[in-house]
KOLVEX-364219 format. One record per residue (C-alpha): residue number from 1; residue in one letter; x, y, z. Coordinates in pm, 1 decimal, always signed. Each point is the difference from the previous one (the first is absolute). Layout:
KOLVEX-364219
{NUM,A,{X,Y,Z}}
...
This chain:
KOLVEX-364219
{1,V,{-2736.1,-2309.7,+572.8}}
{2,G,{+141.5,-336.1,+107.4}}
{3,V,{+297.9,-237.5,+24.6}}
{4,S,{-47.6,-354.8,-123.5}}
{5,R,{+337.0,-178.4,-19.6}}
{6,P,{+184.9,+12.6,-232.0}}
{7,D,{-182.1,+312.4,-131.7}}
{8,V,{-121.5,+340.2,+116.8}}
{9,I,{-346.9,+96.3,-125.4}}
{10,V,{-12.6,+360.5,-113.1}}
{11,E,{-311.6,+209.0,-75.4}}
{12,L,{+73.0,+221.8,-304.9}}
{13,G,{-336.3,+164.5,-15.1}}
{14,P,{-370.2,-84.9,-2.4}}
{15,R,{-45.6,-361.2,-114.5}}
{16,S,{+365.3,-33.8,-88.4}}
{17,Q,{+254.2,-207.6,+193.7}}
{18,G,{+348.8,-122.0,-56.5}}
{19,V,{+260.3,-226.8,+165.9}}
{20,C,{+365.1,+67.2,+79.8}}
{21,P,{+240.7,-265.8,+132.2}}
{22,L,{+56.4,+37.8,+375.0}}
{23,E,{+374.9,-61.6,-50.6}}
{24,E,{+29.1,+347.8,-164.8}}
{25,F,{-76.5,+171.3,+331.3}}
{26,D,{+272.2,+72.7,+253.0}}
{27,D,{-248.8,-11.2,+287.4}}
{28,Q,{-336.1,-170.5,+35.8}}
{29,P,{-254.0,+247.1,-149.2}}
{30,Q,{-299.8,+83.7,+208.4}}
{31,V,{-361.5,+41.5,-124.2}}
{32,G,{-45.7,+361.3,-93.8}}
{33,D,{+369.8,+63.2,-101.5}}
{34,V,{+35.0,+190.1,-326.9}}
{35,F,{+278.8,-79.4,-249.4}}
{36,D,{+88.1,+73.2,-361.6}}
{37,F,{+8.0,-299.9,-237.3}}
{38,T,{+70.5,-73.0,-362.4}}
{39,L,{-230.9,-221.6,-205.6}}
{40,V,{+184.3,-306.6,-138.9}}
{41,G,{-294.4,-200.3,-129.1}}
{42,N,{-341.5,-162.1,+60.2}}
{43,S,{-85.2,-338.8,+152.8}}
{44,D,{-349.8,-133.0,+58.9}}
{45,G,{-156.9,+344.1,-20.5}}
{46,L,{+247.2,+147.2,+250.6}}
{47,S,{+269.3,+252.2,-86.1}}
{48,V,{+351.7,-135.0,+79.3}}
{49,L,{+195.4,+280.4,+164.5}}
{50,S,{+363.3,+70.0,+95.2}}
{51,L,{+114.8,+210.8,+288.7}}
{52,K,{+368.6,-28.5,-98.3}}
{53,G,{-83.0,+115.8,-351.6}}
{54,A,{-159.3,+316.8,+136.6}}
{55,L,{+300.8,+62.2,+224.0}}
{56,D,{+235.7,-37.4,-299.3}}
{57,I,{-205.2,+253.9,-202.6}}
{58,K,{-5.0,+238.3,+297.4}}
{59,S,{+377.6,-28.6,+52.0}}
{60,W,{+53.4,+57.0,-379.8}}
{61,L,{-220.5,+313.0,+11.6}}
{62,E,{+184.2,+137.2,+305.4}}
{63,L,{+335.2,-4.0,-178.8}}
{64,E,{+123.5,+345.2,-115.1}}
{65,V,{+314.5,+116.3,-182.5}}
{66,G,{+247.3,+109.9,+262.1}}
{67,S,{-144.3,-214.9,+281.6}}
{68,M,{+216.2,-244.8,+193.9}}
{69,V,{-87.2,-368.8,-6.0}}
{70,K,{+145.2,-327.3,+118.7}}
{71,A,{+82.0,-235.4,-285.6}}
{72,R,{+97.7,-367.0,+27.3}}
{73,V,{+240.0,-118.2,-275.4}}
{74,T,{-147.3,-303.5,-171.4}}
{75,A,{+218.1,-42.4,-305.9}}
{76,V,{+305.1,+136.1,-178.4}}
{77,N,{+23.1,+57.2,-377.1}}
{78,T,{+252.9,+172.4,-221.8}}
{79,G,{-157.1,+343.8,+36.8}}
{80,G,{-47.8,+5.7,+374.8}}
{81,L,{-216.5,-138.6,+276.3}}
{82,E,{-357.7,-131.7,-6.4}}
{83,V,{-175.4,+87.1,+327.4}}
{84,K,{-334.5,-26.9,+178.7}}
{85,V,{-150.7,+295.7,+174.6}}
{86,G,{-279.2,-161.9,+202.0}}
{87,N,{-147.4,-224.2,-270.6}}
{88,N,{+83.3,+237.7,-285.4}}
{89,R,{+293.9,-72.7,-233.6}}
{90,G,{+263.4,+265.5,-57.2}}
{91,F,{+344.4,+47.9,-148.2}}
{92,I,{+327.3,+168.3,+115.7}}
{93,P,{+234.2,+73.0,-290.7}}
{94,A,{+362.0,-103.4,+63.9}}
{95,S,{+102.4,+368.2,-4.7}}
{96,Q,{-244.7,+75.3,+284.7}}
{97,V,{+105.0,-289.8,+233.2}}
{98,A,{+284.8,+181.3,+174.0}}
{99,I,{+211.4,+317.3,-12.1}}
{100,G,{+289.3,-193.4,-150.1}}
{101,R,{-4.3,-297.3,-238.7}}
{102,V,{-110.2,-333.5,+147.7}}
{103,E,{+194.5,-280.6,-170.4}}
{104,D,{-227.5,-285.1,+112.9}}
{105,L,{-364.7,+95.5,+35.0}}
{106,S,{-83.4,-353.7,+120.3}}
{107,T,{+137.9,+89.9,+341.2}}
{108,L,{-318.7,+209.5,+49.9}}
{109,L,{-234.6,-290.2,-71.8}}
{110,N,{-278.8,-40.5,+262.9}}
{111,Q,{+106.8,+319.0,+180.6}}
{112,T,{-249.7,+276.5,+87.9}}
{113,L,{+115.1,+341.7,-118.6}}
{114,V,{-142.1,+344.7,+69.3}}
{115,C,{-51.7,+170.1,-335.9}}
{116,E,{-147.5,+311.5,-154.7}}
{117,V,{-266.2,-21.7,-269.7}}
{118,L,{+146.2,+146.4,-317.2}}
{119,E,{-262.0,-88.3,-253.5}}
{120,L,{-358.5,-125.6,+25.8}}
{121,D,{-237.3,-86.8,-282.7}}
{122,R,{-313.0,-158.8,+142.7}}
{123,G,{-148.9,-68.3,-342.0}}
{124,R,{+291.5,-217.4,-108.9}}
{125,G,{+82.2,-131.9,+345.6}}
{126,K,{+346.8,+153.3,-8.7}}
{127,L,{+189.1,+84.7,+325.4}}
{128,V,{+363.5,+114.7,-14.2}}
{129,L,{+190.5,+54.8,+329.5}}
{130,S,{+332.5,+144.9,+107.9}}
{131,R,{+205.2,-107.6,+297.9}}
{132,R,{+280.9,+230.6,-109.6}}
{133,S,{-193.5,+321.6,+86.1}}
{134,V,{-76.4,-136.4,+350.7}}
{135,L,{+369.2,-83.3,+57.2}}
{136,A,{+108.4,+342.2,-136.0}}
{137,A,{-240.0,+178.3,+241.8}}
{138,E,{+139.8,-210.5,+292.8}}
{139,A,{+356.7,+86.6,-108.3}}
{140,D,{-86.2,+371.3,-19.0}}
{141,A,{-147.6,-9.7,+347.6}}
{142,A,{+307.8,-179.1,+140.5}}
{143,R,{+227.2,+247.6,-185.0}}
{144,S,{-183.9,+296.7,+143.8}}
{145,E,{+24.6,-144.0,+349.0}}
{146,A,{+371.6,-70.7,-32.6}}
{147,M,{+65.7,+352.4,-144.6}}
{148,G,{-192.5,+151.9,+291.4}}
{149,A,{+230.8,-171.2,+247.7}}
{150,L,{+318.5,+136.5,-160.7}}
{151,T,{+155.1,+320.4,+124.4}}
{152,S,{+314.0,+183.0,-97.1}}
{153,G,{+299.4,-134.0,+193.1}}
{154,S,{-165.2,-325.3,+112.6}}
{155,K,{+197.0,-325.3,-24.7}}
{156,V,{-160.7,-274.8,-202.5}}
{157,Q,{+98.3,-345.7,-111.1}}
{158,G,{-17.2,-77.8,-370.9}}
{159,K,{+52.7,-283.3,-240.9}}
{160,V,{+210.4,+74.6,-310.1}}
{161,T,{-214.0,-63.3,-305.5}}
{162,R,{+237.6,+116.8,-275.0}}
{163,I,{+339.8,+162.2,-36.3}}
{164,E,{+88.7,+273.1,-250.1}}
{165,A,{+320.7,+190.9,-67.1}}
{166,F,{-121.4,+296.2,+205.9}}
{167,G,{-135.2,-191.9,+300.7}}
{168,A,{-227.3,-272.7,+123.3}}
{169,F,{-381.4,-14.4,+20.3}}
{170,C,{-126.6,-136.2,+323.6}}
{171,E,{-352.7,-114.6,+95.2}}
{172,I,{-71.5,+168.9,+331.2}}
{173,G,{-368.6,-87.6,+31.6}}
{174,P,{-285.7,-158.1,-191.2}}
{175,G,{+24.1,+155.7,-346.1}}
{176,V,{+241.2,+274.7,+121.4}}
{177,E,{+347.2,+11.8,-153.7}}
{178,G,{+277.8,+237.1,+90.9}}
{179,L,{+325.4,+80.6,-179.3}}
{180,M,{+318.7,-19.7,+201.1}}
{181,H,{+244.6,+210.3,-194.4}}
{182,I,{+356.4,-133.6,-49.6}}
{183,S,{+135.6,+295.6,+196.5}}
{184,N,{-187.9,-127.6,+308.9}}
{185,Y,{+147.4,-352.2,+5.7}}
{186,S,{+312.7,+69.3,+193.8}}
{187,H,{+218.3,+271.5,+147.8}}
{188,I,{+259.3,-86.6,-260.6}}
{189,R,{-42.2,+32.9,-372.8}}
{190,V,{-178.4,-303.9,-165.6}}
{191,E,{+98.7,-45.6,-359.9}}
{192,D,{-189.9,-317.0,-98.8}}
{193,L,{-311.8,-170.6,+137.9}}
């Protein structure tokens, strides 16, 4: 119903008003605008409200198991990464940080990661995320694309990833490995790799 710096005056119902700090609004609110607020206290007969608190609750309620979220890494502990999703706290276990083992988790500090919600308990405020599942899905997509481009008889370049007695394994695309049998190394017989 009005803006009186540093507060916004809000009508909550008949004969009930509240105030919310103007700094919590991204844009200057106009008379007649409708917002959701949370009640944080009372002061001089007015309800003290928070717009950010309501947005936090809304973002928490919108989370679903299986949904993708952006999480900012805020801390590292022995079990994994502590993250923030919006203003909500979450956790990524070390086993869910990457497809392979990450030796130094502190290299991810302050980075924003796309993660999948694995576990959500609103009553206990528990949010468990996985970056590994997102990376695995991306690797599967890249592998499918690389496999689709391969045809019988085509020439490809590869990087040798390991050597065995019967041949060498070569990476010929993202997540695609091929075996070059020992009989295909040379026109002459190869005894030892």
